[in-house]
Structures are given as structure tokens and as C-alpha cells.
DSSP file (Angstrom, degrees, kcal/mol; ACC not computed):
  #  RESIDUE AA STRUCTURE BP1 BP2  ACC     N-H-->O    O-->H-N    N-H-->O    O-->H-N    TCO  KAPPA ALPHA  PHI   PSI    X-CA   Y-CA   Z-CA
    1    1 A M              0   0    0      0, 0.0     2,-0.0     0, 0.0     0, 0.0   0.000 360.0 360.0 360.0 139.9   89.8   58.6   75.8
    2    2 A S        -     0   0    0      1,-0.1     3,-0.1    67,-0.0    67,-0.0  -0.314 360.0 -88.6 -76.8 163.0   90.2   61.5   78.1
    3    3 A N        -     0   0    0      1,-0.1    66,-0.2    -2,-0.0    -1,-0.1  -0.471  48.1-102.6 -71.0 138.6   92.7   61.7   80.9
    4    4 A P        -     0   0    0      0, 0.0    64,-3.0     0, 0.0     2,-0.4  -0.346  42.3-161.3 -59.7 142.5   91.6   60.2   84.2
    5    5 A T  E     -A   67   0A   0     62,-0.2     2,-0.4    -3,-0.1    62,-0.2  -0.990  13.5-162.6-132.8 137.3   90.7   63.0   86.7
    6    6 A V  E     -A   66   0A   0     60,-2.4    60,-3.1    -2,-0.4     2,-0.4  -0.966  12.9-163.3-116.1 134.8   90.4   62.9   90.5
    7    7 A E  E     -A   65   0A   0     -2,-0.4     2,-0.4    58,-0.2    58,-0.2  -0.963   6.8-174.5-124.0 137.4   88.5   65.7   92.2
    8    8 A L  E     -A   64   0A   0     56,-3.0    56,-2.8    -2,-0.4     2,-0.5  -0.959  11.2-159.9-124.8 144.6   88.5   66.7   95.9
    9    9 A T  E     -A   63   0A   0     -2,-0.4    54,-0.2    54,-0.2    -2,-0.0  -0.992  17.9-170.1-121.5 121.6   86.5   69.3   97.7
   10   10 A L  E     -A   62   0A   0     52,-2.8    52,-2.8    -2,-0.5     2,-0.1  -0.932  17.1-133.1-117.9 132.6   88.0   70.4  101.0
   11   11 A P        -     0   0    0      0, 0.0     2,-1.8     0, 0.0    50,-0.1  -0.426  38.5 -98.6 -72.4 157.2   86.5   72.5  103.7
   12   12 A V  S    S+     0   0    0     47,-0.3     2,-0.3    -2,-0.1    49,-0.0  -0.615  77.7 132.5 -78.0  88.6   88.5   75.4  105.1
   13   13 A M    >   -     0   0    0     -2,-1.8     3,-1.7     0, 0.0     4,-0.3  -0.976  65.0 -83.2-140.3 150.8   89.7   73.5  108.1
   14   14 A Q  T 3  S+     0   0    0     -2,-0.3    -2,-0.0     1,-0.2     0, 0.0  -0.254 110.1   6.2 -56.6 137.2   93.1   73.0  109.8
   15   15 A D  T >  S+     0   0    0      1,-0.1     3,-1.6     3,-0.0     4,-0.4   0.472  85.3 124.7  70.8   6.3   95.3   70.3  108.2
   16   16 A M  T X>  +     0   0    0     -3,-1.7     3,-1.1     1,-0.3     4,-1.0   0.749  61.4  73.6 -68.1 -20.3   92.9   69.5  105.3
   17   17 A E  H 3> S+     0   0    0     -4,-0.3     4,-1.9     1,-0.2    -1,-0.3   0.762  85.5  67.0 -61.5 -21.6   95.8   70.2  102.9
   18   18 A L  H <> S+     0   0    0     -3,-1.6     4,-2.3     1,-0.2    -1,-0.2   0.826  94.2  55.6 -69.0 -30.7   97.1   66.8  104.1
   19   19 A A  H <> S+     0   0    0     -3,-1.1     4,-1.8    -4,-0.4    -1,-0.2   0.883 107.6  50.8 -64.5 -37.3   94.1   65.1  102.4
   20   20 A A  H  X S+     0   0    0     -4,-1.0     4,-2.1     2,-0.2    -2,-0.2   0.907 111.2  46.6 -66.3 -41.7   95.2   66.8   99.2
   21   21 A T  H  X S+     0   0    0     -4,-1.9     4,-2.5     2,-0.2    -2,-0.2   0.877 109.2  54.0 -72.0 -35.4   98.8   65.6   99.6
   22   22 A K  H  X S+     0   0    0     -4,-2.3     4,-2.0     2,-0.2    -1,-0.2   0.918 110.0  48.2 -62.1 -41.4   97.8   62.0  100.4
   23   23 A T  H  X S+     0   0    0     -4,-1.8     4,-2.2     1,-0.2    -2,-0.2   0.927 111.1  50.4 -63.3 -44.3   95.7   62.0   97.2
   24   24 A A  H  X S+     0   0    0     -4,-2.1     4,-3.0     1,-0.2    -2,-0.2   0.885 108.2  53.3 -61.1 -38.8   98.6   63.4   95.2
   25   25 A E  H  X S+     0   0    0     -4,-2.5     4,-2.2     2,-0.2    -1,-0.2   0.903 108.6  48.7 -64.6 -41.2  100.9   60.7   96.7
   26   26 A V  H  X S+     0   0    0     -4,-2.0     4,-2.0     2,-0.2    -1,-0.2   0.923 114.7  45.6 -63.1 -44.2   98.6   57.9   95.6
   27   27 A I  H  X S+     0   0    0     -4,-2.2     4,-1.9     2,-0.2    -2,-0.2   0.918 111.5  51.7 -66.4 -43.7   98.3   59.4   92.1
   28   28 A A  H  <>S+     0   0    0     -4,-3.0     5,-2.7     1,-0.2     4,-0.2   0.893 109.8  50.2 -60.9 -40.0  102.1   59.9   91.8
   29   29 A K  H ><5S+     0   0    0     -4,-2.2     3,-1.5     1,-0.2    -1,-0.2   0.921 109.0  51.2 -64.2 -43.1  102.7   56.3   92.8
   30   30 A R  H 3<5S+     0   0    0     -4,-2.0    -1,-0.2     1,-0.3    -2,-0.2   0.832 110.6  49.7 -62.0 -32.2  100.3   55.1   90.2
   31   31 A M  T 3<5S-     0   0    0     -4,-1.9    -1,-0.3    -5,-0.1    -2,-0.2   0.419 114.0-120.5 -86.1   1.3  102.2   57.2   87.6
   32   32 A D  T < 5 +     0   0    0     -3,-1.5     2,-0.2    -4,-0.2    -3,-0.2   0.833  52.9 164.6  61.1  34.9  105.5   55.8   88.7
   33   33 A L      < -     0   0    0     -5,-2.7    -1,-0.2    -6,-0.1   102,-0.1  -0.598  38.6-111.1 -78.4 145.3  106.9   59.2   89.7
   34   34 A D     >  -     0   0    0     -2,-0.2     4,-2.3     1,-0.1     5,-0.2  -0.197  27.9-101.4 -74.1 170.0  110.0   59.0   91.9
   35   35 A G  H  > S+     0   0    0      1,-0.2     4,-2.5     2,-0.2     5,-0.2   0.844 119.3  54.5 -61.3 -37.1  110.1   60.0   95.6
   36   36 A E  H  > S+     0   0    0      2,-0.2     4,-2.3     1,-0.2    -1,-0.2   0.935 110.8  44.6 -65.2 -45.6  111.7   63.4   94.9
   37   37 A K  H  > S+     0   0    0      2,-0.2     4,-2.5     1,-0.2    -2,-0.2   0.901 112.9  52.4 -64.4 -39.5  109.0   64.4   92.4
   38   38 A T  H  X S+     0   0    0     -4,-2.3     4,-2.4     1,-0.2    -2,-0.2   0.920 110.1  48.0 -62.0 -43.8  106.3   63.2   94.7
   39   39 A D  H  X S+     0   0    0     -4,-2.5     4,-2.6     2,-0.2    -1,-0.2   0.899 110.9  51.2 -63.8 -40.7  107.7   65.2   97.6
   40   40 A E  H  X S+     0   0    0     -4,-2.3     4,-2.3     2,-0.2     5,-0.2   0.907 110.2  49.4 -62.9 -42.0  108.0   68.3   95.4
   41   41 A I  H  X S+     0   0    0     -4,-2.5     4,-2.6     2,-0.2    -2,-0.2   0.937 111.6  49.4 -61.0 -46.7  104.3   67.9   94.3
   42   42 A S  H  X S+     0   0    0     -4,-2.4     4,-2.4     1,-0.2    -2,-0.2   0.916 111.5  47.9 -60.9 -44.9  103.3   67.5   98.0
   43   43 A M  H  X S+     0   0    0     -4,-2.6     4,-2.0     1,-0.2    -1,-0.2   0.918 113.8  46.7 -64.6 -42.4  105.2   70.7   99.1
   44   44 A A  H  X S+     0   0    0     -4,-2.3     4,-2.4     1,-0.2    -1,-0.2   0.898 112.3  51.2 -64.8 -39.6  103.8   72.8   96.2
   45   45 A L  H  X S+     0   0    0     -4,-2.6     4,-2.6     2,-0.2     5,-0.2   0.887 107.0  52.7 -66.3 -39.9  100.3   71.5   96.9
   46   46 A I  H  X S+     0   0    0     -4,-2.4     4,-2.8     2,-0.2     5,-0.2   0.932 110.7  48.5 -59.8 -45.5  100.5   72.3  100.6
   47   47 A E  H  X S+     0   0    0     -4,-2.0     4,-2.5     1,-0.2    -2,-0.2   0.926 112.0  48.4 -60.9 -45.2  101.5   75.9   99.7
   48   48 A A  H  X S+     0   0    0     -4,-2.4     4,-2.1     2,-0.2    -2,-0.2   0.910 114.2  46.0 -63.3 -42.6   98.6   76.2   97.2
   49   49 A C  H  X S+     0   0    0     -4,-2.6     4,-2.9     2,-0.2    -2,-0.2   0.931 112.6  48.9 -66.5 -45.9   96.1   74.9   99.7
   50   50 A I  H  X S+     0   0    0     -4,-2.8     4,-3.1     1,-0.2     5,-0.3   0.907 110.5  51.9 -62.7 -40.6   97.3   77.1  102.5
   51   51 A N  H  X>S+     0   0    0     -4,-2.5     4,-2.9    -5,-0.2     5,-0.7   0.934 111.5  47.0 -59.1 -45.0   97.2   80.2  100.3
   52   52 A A  H  X5S+     0   0    0     -4,-2.1     4,-0.9     1,-0.2     6,-0.4   0.919 115.7  45.7 -63.3 -42.9   93.6   79.4   99.3
   53   53 A F  H  <5S+     0   0    0     -4,-2.9     4,-0.3     1,-0.1    -2,-0.2   0.931 124.7  30.4 -63.5 -46.3   92.7   78.8  103.0
   54   54 A E  H  <5S+     0   0    0     -4,-3.1    -2,-0.2    -5,-0.2    -3,-0.2   0.831 127.4  31.4 -88.9 -34.6   94.4   81.9  104.3
   55   55 A H  H  <5S+     0   0    0     -4,-2.9    27,-0.2    -5,-0.3    -3,-0.2   0.654 100.7  71.1-105.4 -16.4   94.3   84.5  101.6
   56   56 A S  S  <<S-     0   0    0     -4,-0.9    26,-2.3    -5,-0.7    -1,-0.1   0.752  81.9-144.7 -74.3 -20.8   91.2   83.9   99.6
   57   57 A K        +     0   0    0     -4,-0.3     2,-0.3     1,-0.3    -1,-0.1   0.661  51.3 144.2  63.2  16.5   88.9   85.2  102.4
   58   58 A S        -     0   0    0     -6,-0.4    -1,-0.3     1,-0.1    23,-0.1  -0.653  44.7-166.2 -88.4 141.4   86.5   82.6  101.3
   59   59 A K        +     0   0    0     -2,-0.3   -47,-0.3    21,-0.2    -1,-0.1   0.484  68.0  90.9 -96.7  -7.8   84.3   80.6  103.7
   60   60 A D  S    S-     0   0    0      1,-0.2   -48,-0.1    20,-0.1    -2,-0.1  -0.216  88.5 -83.6 -79.8 174.9   83.5   78.1  100.9
   61   61 A N        -     0   0    0    -50,-0.1    19,-0.4    18,-0.1     2,-0.3  -0.243  36.5-124.1 -69.3 162.0   85.4   75.0  100.1
   62   62 A I  E     -A   10   0A   0    -52,-2.8   -52,-2.8    17,-0.1     2,-0.4  -0.831  22.6-140.4-104.4 155.7   88.5   74.8   98.0
   63   63 A F  E     -AB   9  78A   0     15,-2.7    15,-3.2    -2,-0.3     2,-0.4  -0.941  14.0-169.0-120.8 133.8   88.5   72.5   95.0
   64   64 A I  E     -AB   8  77A   0    -56,-2.8   -56,-3.0    -2,-0.4     2,-0.4  -0.984   1.0-171.8-126.1 132.9   91.3   70.4   93.8
   65   65 A Q  E     -AB   7  76A   0     11,-2.5    11,-2.8    -2,-0.4     2,-0.6  -0.989   6.1-163.0-125.3 127.8   91.5   68.6   90.4
   66   66 A Y  E     -AB   6  75A   0    -60,-3.1   -60,-2.4    -2,-0.4     2,-0.6  -0.955   7.1-165.0-110.3 117.6   94.2   66.1   89.5
   67   67 A I  E     -AB   5  74A   0      7,-3.5     7,-2.5    -2,-0.6     2,-0.9  -0.920   9.2-149.9-109.1 117.4   94.5   65.4   85.8
   68   68 A I  E     + B   0  73A   0    -64,-3.0     5,-0.2    -2,-0.6    -2,-0.0  -0.763  21.3 177.2 -95.2 103.6   96.5   62.4   85.0
   69   69 A D        -     0   0    0      3,-2.3     3,-0.3    -2,-0.9   -67,-0.0  -0.735  40.7-117.6-101.0 150.2   98.1   62.9   81.6
   70   70 A P  S    S+     0   0    0      0, 0.0    -1,-0.1     0, 0.0     3,-0.1   0.815 115.7  34.1 -57.5 -28.5  100.5   60.3   80.1
   71   71 A E  S    S+     0   0    0      1,-0.2    64,-2.8    63,-0.1     2,-0.3   0.598 128.0   2.8-102.6 -13.7  103.3   62.9   80.1
   72   72 A K  E     - C   0 134A   0     -3,-0.3    -3,-2.3    62,-0.3     2,-0.5  -0.990  61.6-112.6-164.5 163.8  102.5   64.9   83.3
   73   73 A L  E     -BC  68 133A   0     60,-2.5    60,-2.4    -2,-0.3     2,-0.5  -0.955  29.0-161.8-107.0 126.7  100.4   65.4   86.3
   74   74 A I  E     -BC  67 132A   0     -7,-2.5    -7,-3.5    -2,-0.5     2,-0.5  -0.938   6.1-170.7-110.3 127.4   98.3   68.6   86.3
   75   75 A I  E     -BC  66 131A   0     56,-3.2    56,-3.2    -2,-0.5     2,-0.5  -0.977   3.5-167.9-122.3 126.9   96.9   69.9   89.6
   76   76 A K  E     -BC  65 130A   0    -11,-2.8   -11,-2.5    -2,-0.5     2,-0.5  -0.960   0.6-170.2-114.4 127.1   94.4   72.7   89.8
   77   77 A V  E     +BC  64 129A   0     52,-2.6    52,-2.8    -2,-0.5     2,-0.3  -0.974  16.0 179.9-116.9 119.2   93.6   74.3   93.2
   78   78 A G  E     +BC  63 128A   0    -15,-3.2   -15,-2.7    -2,-0.5     2,-0.3  -0.900  12.9 178.6-125.7 150.0   90.6   76.7   93.1
   79   79 A D  E     - C   0 127A   0     48,-2.3    48,-0.7    -2,-0.3   -17,-0.1  -0.909  32.4-131.3-137.3 167.8   88.8   78.9   95.6
   80   80 A K        +     0   0    0    -19,-0.4    46,-0.2    -2,-0.3   -21,-0.2  -0.231  67.8 122.3-110.7  40.5   85.8   81.2   95.4
   81   81 A G  S    S-     0   0    0     46,-0.1   -24,-0.2   -23,-0.1   -25,-0.1   0.127  80.0 -72.4 -90.9-156.6   87.6   84.0   97.2
   82   82 A I        -     0   0    0    -26,-2.3   -26,-0.1   -27,-0.2   -25,-0.1   0.585  66.3-136.1 -82.3 -12.5   88.6   87.6   96.5
   83   83 A G        -     0   0    0    -27,-0.1     2,-0.3    41,-0.1    -1,-0.2  -0.017  15.9-141.0  79.6 169.9   91.3   86.9   94.0
   84   84 A F        -     0   0    0     42,-0.2     2,-0.7    39,-0.0     3,-0.1  -0.971  18.0-108.7-161.5 166.7   94.8   88.5   93.7
   85   85 A D    >>  -     0   0    0     -2,-0.3     3,-1.6     1,-0.1     4,-0.9  -0.915  20.6-161.4-107.5 108.1   97.3   89.8   91.2
   86   86 A A  T 34 S+     0   0    0     -2,-0.7     3,-0.2     1,-0.3    -1,-0.1   0.775  89.9  61.3 -60.4 -27.0  100.3   87.4   91.0
   87   87 A E  T 34 S+     0   0    0      1,-0.2    -1,-0.3    -3,-0.1    -2,-0.0   0.741 104.1  48.9 -71.7 -21.6  102.3   90.1   89.4
   88   88 A V  T <4 S+     0   0    0     -3,-1.6     2,-0.4     2,-0.1    -1,-0.2   0.670  82.7 103.9 -92.6 -19.0  102.0   92.4   92.4
   89   89 A V  S  < S-     0   0    0     -4,-0.9     2,-0.2    -3,-0.2    -5,-0.0  -0.517  71.9-133.8 -69.6 119.3  102.9   89.8   95.1
   90   90 A A        -     0   0    0     -2,-0.4    -2,-0.1     1,-0.1    -1,-0.1  -0.497   7.2-125.7 -77.8 139.3  106.4   90.7   96.1
   91   91 A I        -     0   0    0     -2,-0.2    15,-0.1     1,-0.1    -1,-0.1  -0.739  40.1-112.2 -77.6 126.0  109.1   88.0   96.4
   92   92 A P        -     0   0    0      0, 0.0     2,-0.6     0, 0.0    -1,-0.1  -0.216  21.5-116.4 -61.9 149.5  110.5   88.4   99.9
   93   93 A K     >  -     0   0    0      1,-0.1     4,-2.3    -3,-0.0     3,-0.3  -0.791  22.5-140.9 -85.6 123.0  114.0   89.6  100.4
   94   94 A I  H  > S+     0   0    0     -2,-0.6     4,-2.6     1,-0.2     5,-0.2   0.855  97.1  51.9 -59.2 -41.2  115.8   86.7  102.1
   95   95 A V  H  > S+     0   0    0      1,-0.2     4,-1.5     2,-0.2    -1,-0.2   0.916 111.4  47.8 -63.0 -42.6  117.9   88.9  104.5
   96   96 A E  H  4 S+     0   0    0     -3,-0.3     4,-0.2     1,-0.2    -1,-0.2   0.909 112.9  48.7 -64.4 -41.3  114.8   90.7  105.7
   97   97 A K  H >< S+     0   0    0     -4,-2.3     3,-1.3     1,-0.2    -2,-0.2   0.903 108.4  53.2 -65.2 -41.7  112.9   87.4  106.2
   98   98 A L  H 3< S+     0   0    0     -4,-2.6    -1,-0.2     1,-0.3    -2,-0.2   0.828 112.9  44.3 -64.0 -31.0  115.8   85.8  108.1
   99   99 A N  T 3< S+     0   0    0     -4,-1.5    -1,-0.3    -5,-0.2     2,-0.2   0.384 104.7  84.5 -92.1   3.4  115.9   88.8  110.5
  100  100 A S  S <  S-     0   0    0     -3,-1.3    -3,-0.0    -4,-0.2     3,-0.0  -0.666  76.4-133.8-105.7 158.1  112.2   88.8  110.9
  101  101 A D  S    S+     0   0    0     -2,-0.2     2,-0.9     1,-0.1    -1,-0.1   0.706  96.2  74.4 -77.6 -20.8  109.8   86.9  113.2
  102  102 A N        +     0   0    0      1,-0.1    -1,-0.1     2,-0.1    -2,-0.1  -0.818  52.6 169.0 -97.8 103.3  107.6   86.3  110.1
  103  103 A K        +     0   0    0     -2,-0.9     3,-0.2    -5,-0.1    -1,-0.1   0.391  48.0 102.4 -91.6   2.8  109.3   83.7  107.9
  104  104 A R        +     0   0    0      1,-0.2    -2,-0.1     2,-0.1     0, 0.0  -0.194  37.2  78.9 -80.6 173.7  106.2   83.3  105.8
  105  105 A G        +     0   0    0    -13,-0.0     4,-0.2   -14,-0.0    -1,-0.2   0.527  61.7 102.3 108.1   9.5  105.5   84.7  102.3
  106  106 A W     >  +     0   0    0     -3,-0.2     4,-2.9     1,-0.1     5,-0.2   0.422  46.1 106.1-100.6   0.2  107.5   82.3  100.1
  107  107 A G  H  > S+     0   0    0      1,-0.2     4,-2.6     2,-0.2     5,-0.2   0.871  80.1  42.7 -53.4 -52.4  104.5   80.2   98.9
  108  108 A L  H  > S+     0   0    0      1,-0.2     4,-2.1     2,-0.2    -1,-0.2   0.926 117.6  46.9 -63.5 -44.4  104.3   81.4   95.3
  109  109 A Q  H  > S+     0   0    0     -4,-0.2     4,-1.8     1,-0.2    -1,-0.2   0.910 112.2  50.8 -62.6 -42.7  108.0   81.4   94.7
  110  110 A L  H  X S+     0   0    0     -4,-2.9     4,-2.2     1,-0.2     5,-0.2   0.917 108.5  51.1 -62.7 -44.8  108.3   77.9   96.3
  111  111 A M  H  X S+     0   0    0     -4,-2.6     4,-2.1    -5,-0.2    -1,-0.2   0.921 110.0  50.7 -57.9 -44.0  105.5   76.5   94.0
  112  112 A K  H  < S+     0   0    0     -4,-2.1    -1,-0.2     1,-0.2    -2,-0.2   0.853 113.0  45.6 -63.8 -34.9  107.3   77.9   91.0
  113  113 A E  H  < S+     0   0    0     -4,-1.8    -1,-0.2     1,-0.2    -2,-0.2   0.815 115.8  45.2 -78.4 -30.3  110.6   76.3   92.0
  114  114 A L  H  < S+     0   0    0     -4,-2.2     2,-0.2    -5,-0.2    -2,-0.2   0.786 110.3  54.8 -84.4 -29.1  109.0   72.9   92.8
  115  115 A M  S  < S-     0   0    0     -4,-2.1    18,-0.2    -5,-0.2     3,-0.1  -0.640  78.3-126.4-107.2 162.4  106.8   72.4   89.8
  116  116 A D  S    S+     0   0    0     16,-2.2     2,-0.3     1,-0.3    17,-0.2   0.886  95.7   7.9 -75.4 -38.9  107.5   72.5   86.1
  117  117 A T  E     -D  132   0A   0     15,-1.4    15,-2.4    -6,-0.1     2,-0.4  -0.995  61.9-174.4-139.8 148.4  104.9   75.1   85.4
  118  118 A V  E     -D  131   0A   0     -2,-0.3     2,-0.4    13,-0.2    13,-0.2  -0.974   8.7-179.8-140.7 125.5  102.6   77.2   87.6
  119  119 A E  E     -D  130   0A   0     11,-2.4    11,-2.8    -2,-0.4     2,-0.4  -0.965  12.6-151.8-127.7 144.7   99.9   79.5   86.3
  120  120 A F  E     -D  129   0A   0     -2,-0.4     2,-0.5     9,-0.2     9,-0.2  -0.959  10.2-176.9-118.2 130.2   97.5   81.8   88.2
  121  121 A Q  E     +D  128   0A   0      7,-2.4     7,-2.9    -2,-0.4     2,-0.4  -0.992  22.8 166.1-121.3 121.0   94.0   82.7   87.0
  122  122 A S  E     +D  127   0A   0     -2,-0.5     2,-0.3     5,-0.2     5,-0.2  -0.995  12.5 149.7-144.1 142.3   92.4   85.1   89.4
  123  123 A S  E >   -D  126   0A   0      3,-2.4     3,-1.8    -2,-0.4    -2,-0.0  -0.864  65.0 -80.8-149.6-178.0   89.4   87.5   89.6
  124  124 A E  T 3  S+     0   0    0     -2,-0.3   -41,-0.1     1,-0.3     3,-0.1   0.584 127.0  62.4 -68.3  -6.6   87.1   88.8   92.2
  125  125 A D  T 3  S-     0   0    0      1,-0.4    -1,-0.3   -43,-0.1     2,-0.2   0.436 120.7 -73.1 -96.1  -1.7   85.2   85.5   91.8
  126  126 A G  E <   - D   0 123A   0     -3,-1.8    -3,-2.4   -46,-0.2     2,-0.4  -0.788  44.7 -89.6 137.8 179.2   88.1   83.4   92.9
  127  127 A T  E     -CD  79 122A   0    -48,-0.7   -48,-2.3    -2,-0.2     2,-0.4  -0.976  19.0-164.9-132.6 141.5   91.5   82.0   92.0
  128  128 A T  E     -CD  78 121A   0     -7,-2.9    -7,-2.4    -2,-0.4     2,-0.5  -0.995   6.5-162.5-125.5 126.1   92.7   78.9   90.3
  129  129 A V  E     -CD  77 120A   0    -52,-2.8   -52,-2.6    -2,-0.4     2,-0.6  -0.934   6.7-162.1-104.5 124.6   96.4   77.8   90.5
  130  130 A T  E     -CD  76 119A   0    -11,-2.8   -11,-2.4    -2,-0.5     2,-0.4  -0.939  10.7-177.6-111.3 117.7   97.4   75.3   87.8
  131  131 A M  E     -CD  75 118A   0    -56,-3.2   -56,-3.2    -2,-0.6     2,-0.4  -0.922   6.6-162.6-117.9 139.6  100.6   73.4   88.5
  132  132 A T  E     -CD  74 117A   0    -15,-2.4   -16,-2.2    -2,-0.4   -15,-1.4  -0.968   8.5-170.6-124.8 136.6  102.2   70.8   86.3
  133  133 A K  E     -C   73   0A   0    -60,-2.4   -60,-2.5    -2,-0.4     2,-0.1  -0.977  20.2-143.9-123.6 116.6  104.8   68.2   87.1
  134  134 A N  E      C   72   0A   0     -2,-0.5   -62,-0.3   -62,-0.2   -63,-0.1  -0.398 360.0 360.0 -74.6 153.9  106.3   66.4   84.1
  135  135 A R              0   0    0    -64,-2.8    -1,-0.1    -2,-0.1   -63,-0.1   0.514 360.0 360.0 -63.6 360.0  107.2   62.8   84.2
């Protein structure tokens, strides 16, 4: 039998990332993940959604797929935007950020630190971020 999958389609609208985190929380509870792992999943998911909303330049919906595996939760966040090269995105220098009015720019690094694996597939047809949290 294949792994249960939950799919969401979210319009590019303010606070819609909260629908994604509520869904993740329900799934995490069903998987008996502890509160810390659930919070880490939610924070990483918010970053992935906001990146898709703000940086993809897409007017279309974003798509989220939650794949419930016996050993892990796999979350895919996809958009039909302009794409990007994850290798070129600079990790901010903390001292410069602390002295700056713009504290943003930590999303990719934060996702990598919160989740067990994070992979990016991107082209001019869109981006899919695949994040995994092990049990």
C-alpha cells in the first residue's frame, strides 16, 4: 500500500501559510511526533511558503504535498514561478543583518537547520522544495 498523501493548493494571499501549518500540525499529531518536531516542521513550512509567495513571481497557486511515511514526514512545496539557483543564494552575514533594518533572508538556512533533509528542484517553470522530518 502506498503512503497516505495530503495535498493543498493555496492562493498567493496573506497568511495562507497558516493553512499549511495547521495541516502539518494535524498530520504530525497523527504520526505521534513530539511538540518540538511539530514546531520545527511548522517554522520550516512557513519559510518555504513565504519564499514561494514572495520570490517565485508567480500569480498562480502554490502546491503542498504531505507524504506520510512510516519513518518520516515528507513535505513538498511547489510553485510555477521563475525558479532560482539554491547554490547562488548567499547565507547572510549575521553581523551585517543585526546592524541592518532588513532582518530577512534566513529562510533557506532556517529550513535546512529545522528539517532533517531539504532539497531544491528549480527551473524557469517553477520550484519544488522537498523537506523531510524523520520520526
